[in-house]
C-alpha positions in Angstrom: 78.4 85.5 166.0 81.5 86.4 164.1 81.1 88.1 160.7 83.6 86.5 158.4 82.8 89.1 155.6 82.1 92.7 156.2 81.5 95.0 153.3 81.5 98.5 154.3 80.2 101.3 151.8 81.9 99.6 148.9 81.9 101.3 145.5 83.8 100.4 142.5 84.3 101.7 139.0 86.6 100.2 136.2 89.3 102.4 134.7 87.9 104.4 131.7 84.3 104.0 133.0 82.3 106.9 134.2 79.8 104.6 135.8 80.1 103.0 139.2 79.5 99.2 138.8 79.0 98.8 142.7 77.4 101.7 144.6 77.8 101.9 148.4 77.4 98.1 149.0 77.3 97.3 152.7 76.8 93.6 153.7 77.7 91.3 156.7 78.0 87.5 156.4 78.3 85.2 159.5 80.5 82.2 159.5 78.9 79.2 158.1 76.3 81.2 156.2 75.1 80.4 152.6 74.3 83.6 150.8 72.9 83.6 147.5 73.5 86.6 145.0 71.0 87.2 142.2 70.4 90.0 139.6 70.3 90.6 135.8 73.5 90.8 133.6 75.3 94.0 134.4 74.0 94.2 137.9 77.4 93.9 139.5 77.4 90.3 140.7 80.8 89.2 139.2 82.4 92.5 140.4 81.2 92.0 143.8 82.5 88.4 143.9 86.1 89.7 142.6 86.0 92.1 145.5 85.9 89.3 148.0 89.1 87.7 147.1 91.3 90.8 146.3 91.1 90.5 142.5 89.5 94.0 143.0 91.5 96.2 143.5 94.7 94.3 142.9 94.2 92.8 139.4 91.6 95.3 137.9 92.3 99.0 137.5 89.8 101.3 138.8 88.6 103.5 141.5 87.4 102.1 144.8 85.7 103.4 148.0 85.0 101.6 151.2 86.3 98.4 152.6 86.0 94.7 152.4 87.0 92.9 155.7 87.7 89.2 156.0 87.5 87.5 159.4 86.6 90.8 161.0 89.8 92.5 160.6 91.8 91.6 157.4 91.3 94.3 154.8 91.5 92.8 151.1 92.9 96.1 150.0 96.0 95.7 152.2 96.3 91.8 151.7 98.1 90.3 148.7 96.0 88.0 146.3 98.0 85.1 147.7 97.0 85.8 151.3 93.4 86.4 150.2 93.3 83.0 148.3 94.2 81.3 151.6 91.0 82.9 153.2 88.7 83.1 150.1 88.4 80.4 147.5 87.0 81.4 144.1 85.4 79.5 141.3 84.3 81.2 138.1 81.5 80.6 135.7 84.0 79.2 132.8 86.3 76.8 134.5 88.5 76.7 131.4 89.3 80.4 131.9 90.6 79.4 135.4 92.9 76.6 134.2 96.6 77.3 133.6 98.3 74.0 134.0 98.7 70.9 132.0 97.0 68.2 134.0 94.4 67.9 136.6 96.9 67.2 139.4 99.1 70.2 138.5 96.0 72.4 138.4 94.8 71.3 141.8 98.2 71.6 143.6 99.3 75.0 142.0 97.9 77.1 144.7 99.5 75.1 147.6 102.8 75.3 145.6 102.5 78.9 145.0 102.2 79.7 148.7 105.1 77.5 149.6 103.5 74.5 151.5 105.8 71.5 152.0 105.5 68.6 149.5 104.3 66.2 152.2 101.6 68.6 153.1 100.6 69.3 149.6 100.3 65.4 149.0 98.1 65.1 152.1 95.9 68.0 151.0 95.6 66.6 147.6 94.1 63.3 148.9 91.8 65.2 151.2 90.7 67.6 148.5 89.9 64.6 146.0 87.7 63.0 148.6 85.9 66.2 149.4 85.0 66.9 145.7 84.4 63.1 144.9 87.2 62.9 142.1 89.1 59.7 141.5 93.0 59.6 141.3 92.5 58.5 137.7 91.8 61.9 136.6 95.0 63.4 137.9 97.1 62.8 134.9 94.5 64.0 132.4 94.4 67.5 131.0 91.3 69.5 132.2 90.1 69.9 128.8 89.3 66.1 128.5 86.9 66.5 131.4 83.0 67.0 131.3 81.6 70.4 132.6 80.8 69.0 136.0 84.2 67.4 136.4 86.0 70.6 135.4 84.1 72.7 138.0 84.9 70.1 140.7 88.5 70.5 139.7 88.1 74.3 139.9 86.8 73.9 143.4 89.5 71.4 144.4 92.2 73.9 143.3 90.6 76.5 145.6 89.9 74.1 148.5 93.4 72.7 148.8 94.2 76.1 150.5 91.5 75.2 153.0 89.9 78.6 152.8 87.2 79.8 155.3 85.0 81.1 152.4 84.1 79.8 148.9 82.8 82.3 146.3 81.1 80.6 143.3 80.2 82.8 140.4 77.5 80.9 138.5 79.4 77.7 138.6 76.8 75.7 136.8 75.9 78.2 133.9 77.8 76.0 131.4 77.2 72.6 132.8 74.7 69.9 131.9 72.1 68.8 134.4 74.1 65.8 135.7 77.2 68.3 136.2 75.0 70.6 138.1 73.9 67.9 140.4 77.6 67.0 141.0 78.6 70.6 141.6 75.7 71.3 144.1 76.4 68.1 146.1 80.1 69.2 146.7 78.9 72.7 147.6 76.3 71.2 150.0 78.9 68.9 151.6 81.5 71.6 152.2 78.7 73.7 153.9 77.5 70.8 156.1 80.6 69.1 157.0 83.1 72.0 157.4 80.7 74.9 158.3 82.1 76.7 155.2 80.7 80.1 154.4 79.4 80.0 150.8 78.6 82.9 148.6 76.9 81.7 145.4 75.8 83.7 142.3 73.1 81.7 140.6 70.2 82.6 138.3 68.2 79.7 139.1 65.8 80.1 141.9 65.1 76.5 143.0 68.9 76.0 143.7 69.0 79.3 145.8 65.8 78.3 147.6 67.1 75.0 148.6 70.5 76.1 150.0 70.6 79.8 150.9 70.2 81.3 154.3 69.9 84.7 152.8 69.4 86.1 149.2 70.7 89.3 148.0 69.4 91.0 144.9 71.8 93.4 143.0 70.4 95.9 140.5 72.6 98.5 138.8 75.3 98.1 141.4 73.0 98.5 144.5 71.4 96.0 146.9 67.7 96.0 146.4 66.8 93.2 148.7 68.5 91.2 151.4 66.2 88.5 153.0 65.8 84.9 153.9 64.6 83.0 150.6 61.1 82.3 152.1 60.6 86.2 152.2 62.7 87.0 149.2 60.9 85.0 146.7 57.5 86.4 147.9 58.4 89.8 146.2 57.5 88.4 142.8 56.7 92.0 141.4 60.0 93.3 142.4 62.0 90.4 141.1 60.3 90.2 137.8 60.9 94.0 137.4 64.5 93.3 137.9 64.6 90.4 135.4 64.9 87.8 138.0 62.5 84.8 137.9 61.3 83.4 141.2 60.0 79.8 141.4 56.9 79.2 139.2 54.9 78.3 142.2 55.6 81.8 143.6 54.6 83.4 140.0 51.3 81.4 140.3 50.7 82.6 143.9 51.3 86.2 142.8 48.6 85.8 140.0 46.3 84.5 142.7 47.0 87.6 144.8 46.1 89.8 141.8 42.9 87.9 141.1 40.0 90.1 142.4 38.0 87.1 143.5 40.6 85.2 145.1 42.9 87.9 146.6 45.5 85.5 148.1 47.3 87.6 150.9 50.7 88.6 149.8 52.4 87.1 152.8 50.7 83.7 151.9 52.4 83.5 148.4 54.0 80.0 148.3 57.7 79.6 147.3 58.0 75.9 147.5 55.9 73.1 145.7 54.9 71.9 149.2 53.6 75.3 150.2 51.9 75.6 146.8 50.0 72.2 147.3 48.8 73.5 150.6 47.9 76.8 149.5 45.7 75.4 146.5 44.2 72.7 148.8 43.2 75.6 151.3 41.7 77.7 148.4 39.8 74.9 147.0 38.3 74.0 150.4 37.0 77.6 151.2 
């Protein structure tokens, strides 16, 4: 299967810093995969995201080693940011920092205008994009600042989606959103993945969302990859995750405690990561 992202021995440090923020990162992502990225603050998650759409090295000054290839052959170091945006959409933690236009419509179509798409095609893509993110046309003339947190993030997703990228990178998109807004955003992400086979890279600190959607989870710590495994295996490594200030599902933490109990000694490979697995695990323990 084609690798739509191939990171080869990537290292990066910002200008004026002696420390490398990313250290020899290598990662391959297949078309249609959903990759979750976790790690404590300062682990390099946002820097890694910026390297996927060309912001690093084109917008940030620093030193870079290695390569980031998109679609198997396109080197982000050699591509312009505009060309990267057509391949890789980017949504940041704070949507207000991403907005630069006066109305929702102007914000969504900006990228399409910037790459010179015909007006007719822009209008068609606008309609398609609104449908994909479940936004009503009534929002188009409003300033983005008037919207709720979830609506703002859907506008931010629409602004990237209008270029029809193959990859969406979302850097903690629900960190500043209320519970209802979080649900709205994740519905959009799930729809894009299922209906369009879109490759999704999601930075998220909540284990439950990563567990629900991800095919593979990557743990970053001090700029290096510590773990890269399917979520059912990733979240069983409770001791490693807690040591890196990443909190697995509560049921996995309970299972870890049961594994440490000298009387119970639950095998490490049987530590549950979902509520359903936890119920089965406890039922089994109670019946023995």
